[in-house]
KEKOL-386965 format. One record per residue: residue in one letter; x, y, z of N, C-alpha, C in turn; residue number from 0. Coordinates in Angstrom, 3 decimals. Last residue first. Example, Ala and Ser with C-alpha at 12.3 -4.5 7.8 and 13.67 -1.06 7.14 Angstrom:
% KEKOL-386965
+--------+----------+----------+----------+----------+----------+----------+----------+----------+----------+-----+
: residu :      nc1 :      nc2 :      nc3 :     cac1 :     cac2 :     cac3 :      cc1 :      cc2 :      cc3 : num :
+--------+----------+----------+----------+----------+----------+----------+----------+----------+----------+-----+
:      S :   12.850 :   -2.250 :    7.080 :   13.670 :   -1.060 :    7.140 :   12.900 :    0.030 :    7.870 :   1 :
:      A :   13.190 :   -5.690 :    7.800 :   12.300 :   -4.500 :    7.800 :   13.200 :   -3.300 :    7.800 :   0 :
+--------+----------+----------+----------+----------+----------+----------+----------+----------+----------+-----+
END
This chain:
% KEKOL-386965
+--------+----------+----------+----------+----------+----------+----------+----------+----------+----------+-----+
: residu :      nc1 :      nc2 :      nc3 :     cac1 :     cac2 :     cac3 :      cc1 :      cc2 :      cc3 : num :
+--------+----------+----------+----------+----------+----------+----------+----------+----------+----------+-----+
:      T :    3.723 :   13.663 :  -22.679 :    5.031 :   13.864 :  -22.866 :    4.954 :   14.218 :  -24.314 : 132 :
:      H :    1.746 :   12.466 :  -21.196 :    1.940 :   14.116 :  -21.121 :    3.469 :   14.450 :  -21.658 : 131 :
:      E :    1.590 :    9.818 :  -21.065 :    0.413 :   10.294 :  -21.898 :    0.741 :   12.135 :  -22.276 : 130 :
:      K :    4.051 :    9.298 :  -19.699 :    4.237 :    9.225 :  -20.865 :    2.950 :    9.554 :  -21.839 : 129 :
:      A :    2.765 :   10.580 :  -17.161 :    3.718 :   10.773 :  -17.704 :    4.290 :   10.636 :  -19.237 : 128 :
:      I :    0.840 :    8.458 :  -16.644 :    0.547 :   10.056 :  -16.953 :    1.839 :   10.725 :  -17.531 : 127 :
:      A :    2.358 :    6.037 :  -16.582 :    1.298 :    6.056 :  -17.283 :    0.943 :    7.659 :  -17.699 : 126 :
:      D :    3.936 :    6.477 :  -14.139 :    4.592 :    6.353 :  -15.467 :    3.499 :    6.833 :  -16.632 : 125 :
:      L :    1.902 :    7.170 :  -12.198 :    3.006 :    8.197 :  -12.622 :    3.399 :    7.714 :  -14.083 : 124 :
:      V :    0.974 :    4.231 :  -11.964 :    0.112 :    5.363 :  -12.344 :    0.998 :    6.552 :  -12.743 : 123 :
:      G :    3.644 :    2.754 :  -11.483 :    2.571 :    2.379 :  -12.791 :    1.497 :    3.451 :  -13.058 : 122 :
:      N :    4.452 :    3.797 :   -8.795 :    5.034 :    3.957 :  -10.550 :    4.303 :    3.708 :  -11.331 : 121 :
:      V :    2.557 :    3.409 :   -7.430 :    2.681 :    4.745 :   -7.638 :    3.588 :    4.720 :   -8.877 : 120 :
:      L :    2.347 :    0.741 :   -7.180 :    1.118 :    1.352 :   -7.726 :    1.481 :    2.937 :   -8.162 : 119 :
:      K :    4.729 :    0.191 :   -6.131 :    4.489 :   -0.412 :   -7.638 :    3.435 :    0.378 :   -8.165 : 118 :
:      P :    4.713 :    1.306 :   -3.687 :    5.523 :    1.755 :   -4.518 :    5.528 :    0.982 :   -6.139 : 117 :
:      A :    2.196 :    0.157 :   -2.195 :    2.186 :    1.285 :   -2.782 :    3.813 :    1.937 :   -3.658 : 116 :
:      T :    2.627 :   -2.504 :   -1.133 :    2.471 :   -2.485 :   -2.425 :    2.200 :   -1.244 :   -3.230 : 115 :
:      D :    3.149 :   -1.668 :    1.344 :    4.371 :   -2.630 :    0.549 :    4.007 :   -2.398 :   -0.672 : 114 :
:      S :    2.425 :    1.673 :    2.521 :    2.282 :    0.202 :    2.203 :    3.036 :   -0.207 :    1.144 : 113 :
:      A :    4.314 :    4.643 :    2.788 :    3.204 :    3.983 :    2.472 :    3.247 :    2.408 :    2.601 : 112 :
:      L :    6.825 :    5.734 :    3.436 :    5.784 :    5.966 :    4.365 :    4.468 :    5.393 :    3.945 : 111 :
:      E :    9.120 :    4.463 :    1.816 :    9.557 :    5.262 :    3.341 :    7.791 :    5.180 :    3.790 : 110 :
:      K :    7.965 :    3.981 :   -0.621 :    9.130 :    2.925 :   -0.006 :    8.683 :    3.528 :    1.605 : 109 :
:      A :    6.913 :    6.526 :   -1.426 :    5.978 :    5.499 :   -1.340 :    6.586 :    4.335 :   -0.215 : 108 :
:      L :    9.493 :    7.844 :   -1.731 :    8.069 :    8.334 :   -1.018 :    7.413 :    7.145 :   -0.132 : 107 :
:      E :   10.355 :    6.425 :   -4.036 :   10.973 :    6.520 :   -2.564 :    9.864 :    7.202 :   -1.542 : 106 :
:      I :    8.418 :    7.241 :   -5.372 :    8.302 :    5.714 :   -5.497 :    9.171 :    5.653 :   -4.183 : 105 :
:      A :    8.795 :    9.987 :   -5.945 :    7.296 :    9.544 :   -5.566 :    7.468 :    7.927 :   -5.013 : 104 :
:      E :   11.471 :   10.053 :   -7.204 :   11.080 :   10.481 :   -5.729 :    9.858 :    9.885 :   -5.383 : 103 :
:      N :   10.942 :    8.664 :   -9.522 :   11.621 :    8.023 :   -8.714 :   11.245 :    8.907 :   -7.182 : 102 :
:      I :    8.927 :   10.697 :  -10.798 :    8.518 :    9.373 :  -10.500 :    9.624 :    9.001 :   -9.193 : 101 :
:      V :   10.953 :   12.969 :  -10.989 :    9.458 :   13.249 :  -10.276 :    9.170 :   11.777 :   -9.663 : 100 :
:      V :   12.832 :   12.219 :  -12.296 :   13.174 :   12.502 :  -10.877 :   11.725 :   12.307 :  -10.108 :  99 :
:      A :   11.430 :   11.597 :  -14.764 :   12.024 :   10.354 :  -14.530 :   12.369 :   11.078 :  -12.832 :  98 :
:      N :   10.393 :   14.185 :  -15.616 :    9.594 :   13.200 :  -15.176 :   10.254 :   12.026 :  -14.516 :  97 :
:      D :   12.054 :   17.359 :  -14.453 :   12.174 :   15.968 :  -14.891 :   11.246 :   15.074 :  -14.539 :  96 :
:      L :    9.893 :   20.065 :  -13.606 :   11.063 :   19.011 :  -13.326 :   10.887 :   17.800 :  -14.520 :  95 :
:      D :    8.485 :   21.723 :  -14.272 :    9.087 :   21.816 :  -15.399 :   10.141 :   20.551 :  -14.943 :  94 :
:      T :    4.824 :   21.355 :  -13.645 :    6.129 :   22.094 :  -12.968 :    7.234 :   21.388 :  -14.278 :  93 :
:      K :    2.300 :   20.131 :  -13.805 :    2.396 :   21.272 :  -13.827 :    3.860 :   22.014 :  -13.332 :  92 :
:      L :    2.314 :   17.140 :  -14.430 :    1.703 :   18.350 :  -15.225 :    2.014 :   19.758 :  -15.150 :  91 :
:      I :    4.242 :   16.424 :  -12.419 :    4.484 :   15.634 :  -13.786 :    3.681 :   16.929 :  -14.595 :  90 :
:      E :    3.898 :   17.437 :   -9.948 :    4.305 :   17.763 :  -10.597 :    4.931 :   17.311 :  -11.690 :  89 :
:      Y :    0.986 :   16.280 :   -9.928 :    1.112 :   17.563 :  -10.013 :    2.481 :   18.085 :  -10.230 :  88 :
:      T :    1.583 :   13.487 :   -9.776 :    0.747 :   14.139 :  -10.783 :    0.939 :   15.644 :  -11.013 :  87 :
:      G :    2.820 :   13.681 :   -6.928 :    3.511 :   13.392 :   -8.288 :    3.205 :   13.688 :   -9.538 :  86 :
:      L :    0.705 :   14.676 :   -5.218 :    2.017 :   15.448 :   -5.353 :    2.764 :   14.963 :   -6.520 :  85 :
:      R :   -1.119 :   12.143 :   -5.744 :   -1.473 :   14.003 :   -6.167 :   -0.093 :   14.706 :   -6.139 :  84 :
:      L :    0.311 :    9.945 :   -5.021 :   -0.008 :   10.231 :   -6.337 :   -0.303 :   11.777 :   -6.701 :  83 :
:      I :    0.908 :   11.159 :   -2.116 :    1.864 :   10.580 :   -3.049 :    1.735 :   11.030 :   -4.167 :  82 :
:      A :   -1.984 :   11.027 :   -1.203 :   -1.371 :   12.519 :   -0.984 :   -0.004 :   11.932 :   -2.143 :  81 :
:      R :   -2.637 :    8.146 :   -1.740 :   -3.539 :    9.369 :   -2.332 :   -2.336 :   10.468 :   -2.361 :  80 :
:      E :   -0.786 :    6.991 :    0.268 :   -0.849 :    6.707 :   -1.186 :   -1.371 :    7.991 :   -2.108 :  79 :
:      I :   -2.393 :    7.979 :    2.562 :   -0.757 :    8.751 :    1.962 :   -0.638 :    8.197 :    0.334 :  78 :
:      H :   -4.547 :    7.270 :    2.645 :   -4.800 :    8.567 :    2.315 :   -3.218 :    8.799 :    1.788 :  77 :
:      G :   -5.641 :    4.208 :    0.297 :   -4.916 :    4.977 :    1.378 :   -4.578 :    6.573 :    1.705 :  76 :
:      L :   -8.015 :    4.219 :   -2.191 :   -6.740 :    4.286 :   -1.743 :   -6.406 :    5.039 :   -0.688 :  75 :
:      Q :  -10.563 :    4.761 :   -2.835 :  -10.484 :    3.757 :   -2.437 :   -8.961 :    3.411 :   -1.614 :  74 :
:      P :  -10.701 :    7.372 :   -4.294 :  -11.058 :    7.052 :   -2.912 :  -11.040 :    5.796 :   -2.130 :  73 :
:      L :   -9.450 :    6.753 :   -6.715 :   -8.916 :    7.035 :   -5.707 :   -9.553 :    7.152 :   -4.452 :  72 :
:      K :  -10.094 :    2.987 :   -7.583 :  -10.719 :    4.350 :   -8.022 :   -9.954 :    4.888 :   -6.614 :  71 :
:      Y :   -8.780 :    0.093 :   -8.784 :   -9.400 :    1.075 :   -7.401 :   -9.639 :    2.539 :   -8.365 :  70 :
:      E :   -7.677 :   -0.845 :  -10.982 :   -8.402 :   -1.739 :  -10.195 :   -9.098 :   -1.083 :   -9.022 :  69 :
:      K :   -6.157 :    1.546 :  -12.427 :   -7.049 :   -0.212 :  -12.818 :   -7.883 :   -0.509 :  -12.098 :  68 :
:      L :   -5.651 :    4.434 :  -12.861 :   -5.822 :    3.337 :  -11.886 :   -6.489 :    2.236 :  -12.514 :  67 :
:      H :   -5.764 :    6.707 :  -15.075 :   -4.709 :    5.456 :  -14.927 :   -4.592 :    4.260 :  -13.886 :  66 :
:      K :   -8.010 :    8.176 :  -14.051 :   -7.677 :    7.720 :  -15.488 :   -6.903 :    6.438 :  -15.781 :  65 :
:      N :   -7.467 :    8.818 :  -11.837 :   -8.459 :    7.800 :  -11.738 :   -8.403 :    7.596 :  -13.088 :  64 :
:      I :   -5.484 :   11.054 :  -12.318 :   -5.162 :    9.577 :  -11.242 :   -6.030 :    8.792 :  -11.976 :  63 :
:      E :   -6.897 :   12.886 :  -13.468 :   -5.734 :   12.433 :  -14.466 :   -5.348 :   10.990 :  -13.699 :  62 :
:      N :   -8.925 :   13.925 :  -11.384 :   -9.217 :   13.052 :  -12.658 :   -8.472 :   12.084 :  -13.496 :  61 :
:      D :   -6.647 :   14.572 :   -9.782 :   -7.422 :   13.367 :   -9.476 :   -8.146 :   12.806 :  -10.348 :  60 :
:      I :   -6.197 :   17.148 :  -11.183 :   -4.896 :   15.955 :  -10.643 :   -5.720 :   14.397 :  -10.273 :  59 :
:      E :   -8.254 :   18.203 :  -11.604 :   -7.599 :   17.916 :  -13.065 :   -6.684 :   16.467 :  -12.219 :  58 :
:      E :   -8.942 :   18.672 :   -8.688 :   -9.915 :   18.059 :   -9.697 :   -9.206 :   17.808 :  -10.829 :  57 :
:      M :   -6.578 :   20.432 :   -7.657 :   -7.283 :   19.188 :   -7.355 :   -8.013 :   18.354 :   -8.294 :  56 :
:      N :   -5.399 :   22.827 :   -8.049 :   -5.462 :   21.704 :   -9.286 :   -6.067 :   20.769 :   -8.854 :  55 :
:      A :   -4.883 :   23.761 :   -5.644 :   -5.442 :   24.664 :   -6.425 :   -6.092 :   23.809 :   -8.315 :  54 :
:      N :   -3.806 :   22.142 :   -4.348 :   -4.889 :   22.447 :   -3.766 :   -5.817 :   22.998 :   -4.975 :  53 :
:      I :   -1.198 :   22.098 :   -6.006 :   -1.961 :   20.928 :   -5.639 :   -3.324 :   20.992 :   -5.335 :  52 :
:      G :   -0.164 :   24.618 :   -4.976 :   -0.579 :   24.204 :   -6.618 :   -1.785 :   22.964 :   -6.704 :  51 :
:      E :   -0.150 :   24.726 :   -2.618 :   -0.866 :   25.238 :   -3.245 :   -1.310 :   24.822 :   -4.517 :  50 :
:      F :    2.170 :   22.293 :   -2.427 :    0.965 :   22.525 :   -1.885 :   -0.308 :   23.349 :   -2.514 :  49 :
:      L :    4.227 :   23.537 :   -4.092 :    3.522 :   22.449 :   -4.365 :    2.158 :   22.345 :   -3.357 :  48 :
:      S :    4.609 :   26.114 :   -2.497 :    4.541 :   26.138 :   -4.031 :    3.466 :   24.923 :   -4.662 :  47 :
:      L :    5.442 :   25.140 :   -0.334 :    4.146 :   25.823 :   -0.366 :    3.539 :   25.881 :   -1.546 :  46 :
:      A :    7.758 :   23.877 :   -0.812 :    6.607 :   22.942 :   -0.200 :    5.373 :   23.850 :   -0.526 :  45 :
:      F :    9.584 :   26.261 :   -1.720 :    8.994 :   24.881 :   -2.630 :    7.662 :   24.324 :   -2.357 :  44 :
:      A :    9.395 :   27.829 :    0.214 :    8.651 :   28.038 :   -0.808 :    8.551 :   27.163 :   -1.688 :  43 :
:      K :   11.111 :   25.863 :    2.091 :    9.768 :   26.473 :    2.360 :    9.075 :   27.164 :    1.145 :  42 :
:      Q :   13.243 :   26.085 :    0.389 :   12.644 :   24.635 :    0.505 :   11.155 :   24.963 :    1.223 :  41 :
:      K :   14.305 :   28.786 :    0.947 :   13.879 :   27.949 :   -0.194 :   13.017 :   27.124 :   -0.406 :  40 :
:      N :   13.180 :   29.065 :    4.169 :   13.822 :   29.713 :    3.171 :   13.094 :   28.862 :    1.804 :  39 :
:      R :   12.736 :   25.431 :    5.734 :   12.927 :   27.087 :    5.893 :   13.080 :   27.747 :    4.223 :  38 :
:      I :   12.222 :   23.063 :    7.620 :   11.717 :   23.413 :    6.391 :   11.682 :   24.935 :    6.107 :  37 :
:      K :   11.789 :   21.858 :   10.203 :   12.927 :   22.843 :   10.113 :   12.912 :   22.975 :    8.265 :  36 :
:      K :    9.457 :   20.885 :   11.079 :   10.768 :   20.158 :   10.558 :   11.712 :   20.695 :   10.019 :  35 :
:      D :    8.475 :   23.460 :   12.606 :    8.612 :   21.977 :   12.981 :    9.669 :   21.085 :   12.658 :  34 :
:      E :    8.216 :   24.786 :   10.107 :    9.262 :   25.021 :   10.975 :    9.539 :   23.976 :   11.841 :  33 :
:      L :    5.676 :   23.041 :    8.851 :    7.049 :   23.320 :    8.081 :    8.254 :   23.747 :    8.859 :  32 :
:      M :    3.897 :   23.922 :   11.070 :    4.177 :   22.393 :   10.687 :    5.793 :   22.517 :    9.953 :  31 :
:      E :    3.753 :   26.594 :   10.915 :    3.990 :   25.976 :   12.247 :    4.938 :   24.790 :   11.901 :  30 :
:      D :    2.672 :   26.946 :    8.086 :    4.181 :   27.961 :    8.862 :    4.625 :   27.039 :    9.753 :  29 :
:      I :    0.228 :   25.534 :    8.430 :    1.118 :   25.277 :    7.454 :    2.431 :   25.747 :    7.734 :  28 :
:      F :   -1.737 :   26.136 :    9.728 :   -0.735 :   25.731 :   10.665 :   -0.031 :   25.096 :    9.694 :  27 :
:      K :   -4.015 :   27.101 :    7.996 :   -3.445 :   28.122 :    9.450 :   -2.121 :   27.479 :   10.101 :  26 :
:      E :   -4.398 :   24.911 :    6.418 :   -3.555 :   26.286 :    5.978 :   -3.379 :   27.094 :    7.379 :  25 :
:      I :   -6.179 :   23.191 :    7.992 :   -4.548 :   23.039 :    8.121 :   -3.759 :   24.259 :    7.280 :  24 :
:      N :   -8.835 :   23.144 :    8.509 :   -7.890 :   24.387 :    8.577 :   -6.739 :   24.371 :    8.612 :  23 :
:      D :   -9.610 :   20.706 :    7.621 :   -9.996 :   21.484 :    6.518 :   -9.015 :   22.873 :    6.723 :  22 :
:      N :   -8.984 :   17.914 :    8.103 :   -8.298 :   18.849 :    8.692 :   -8.570 :   20.349 :    7.753 :  21 :
:      G :   -9.547 :   15.218 :    6.843 :  -10.709 :   16.531 :    7.388 :  -10.250 :   17.696 :    8.243 :  20 :
:      I :   -7.557 :   13.820 :    5.469 :   -8.438 :   13.206 :    6.677 :   -9.585 :   13.888 :    7.549 :  19 :
:      D :   -6.804 :   15.671 :    3.797 :   -7.727 :   14.729 :    3.217 :   -8.366 :   13.843 :    4.340 :  18 :
:      K :   -4.969 :   17.471 :    5.474 :   -6.535 :   18.273 :    4.758 :   -7.607 :   16.672 :    4.287 :  17 :
:      A :   -3.482 :   15.373 :    6.058 :   -3.733 :   16.158 :    7.207 :   -5.577 :   16.548 :    6.580 :  16 :
:      Y :   -2.178 :   14.793 :    3.499 :   -2.648 :   13.883 :    4.482 :   -3.711 :   14.389 :    5.584 :  15 :
:      L :   -1.022 :   17.395 :    3.017 :   -2.080 :   16.533 :    2.032 :   -2.771 :   15.732 :    3.016 :  14 :
:      L :    0.996 :   17.501 :    4.951 :   -0.290 :   18.454 :    4.785 :   -1.507 :   17.732 :    4.133 :  13 :
:      S :    2.453 :   15.036 :    4.117 :    1.694 :   15.209 :    5.682 :    0.624 :   16.042 :    5.402 :  12 :
:      I :    3.144 :   15.934 :    1.586 :    2.346 :   14.629 :    1.857 :    1.772 :   14.770 :    3.444 :  11 :
:      V :    4.786 :   18.076 :    2.496 :    3.926 :   18.399 :    1.677 :    2.698 :   17.049 :    1.861 :  10 :
:      S :    6.728 :   17.075 :    3.814 :    5.960 :   17.929 :    4.590 :    4.577 :   17.855 :    3.708 :   9 :
:      E :    8.161 :   15.351 :    1.935 :    7.392 :   14.858 :    2.908 :    6.800 :   15.285 :    3.454 :   8 :
:      R :    8.897 :   17.569 :    0.071 :    7.962 :   16.542 :   -0.355 :    7.351 :   16.028 :    0.839 :   7 :
:      S :   10.974 :   18.408 :    2.128 :    9.738 :   19.367 :    1.489 :    8.604 :   18.446 :    0.988 :   6 :
:      Q :   12.538 :   16.380 :    2.207 :   12.176 :   16.556 :    3.157 :   10.929 :   17.557 :    2.762 :   5 :
:      H :   13.221 :   16.398 :   -0.686 :   12.798 :   15.261 :   -0.428 :   12.053 :   15.668 :    0.887 :   4 :
:      R :   14.822 :   18.893 :   -0.753 :   13.738 :   18.761 :   -1.826 :   12.533 :   17.689 :   -1.061 :   3 :
:      T :   15.908 :   19.507 :    2.865 :   16.214 :   18.658 :    1.244 :   14.650 :   18.856 :    0.627 :   2 :
:      A :   16.982 :   21.784 :    4.892 :   16.281 :   20.672 :    4.357 :   16.411 :   20.444 :    2.801 :   1 :
:      M :   20.067 :   22.057 :    6.669 :   19.178 :   22.809 :    5.971 :   18.547 :   21.510 :    5.070 :   0 :
+--------+----------+----------+----------+----------+----------+----------+----------+----------+----------+-----+
END
């Protein structure tokens, strides 16, 4: 059975695909999740995250840009952007504990992104969490 961590990895993959120009990714969501064995509750979790992020993208991006110091969102790598969008959505729109959300985002950054990404993700999400607590 898939974990929430694996569901989040799948959401990052979907966000990445959409970010690089695959606007039809919605047609392939079920297939992608099935390939990664994301089913039942974890599939529902992944779909709710992906759909929620897309529905709130402008608000999420504005929030991230507010807390980026040296760069703006378009200058970041696609994976870093996807991780920040996921973490920001979970902080702003879910009742999950902020510390858990930030820790999970840092772990995803360590696994999937550049060497500097965990520090960036931690700083931005921590600032967002403090502002919205």
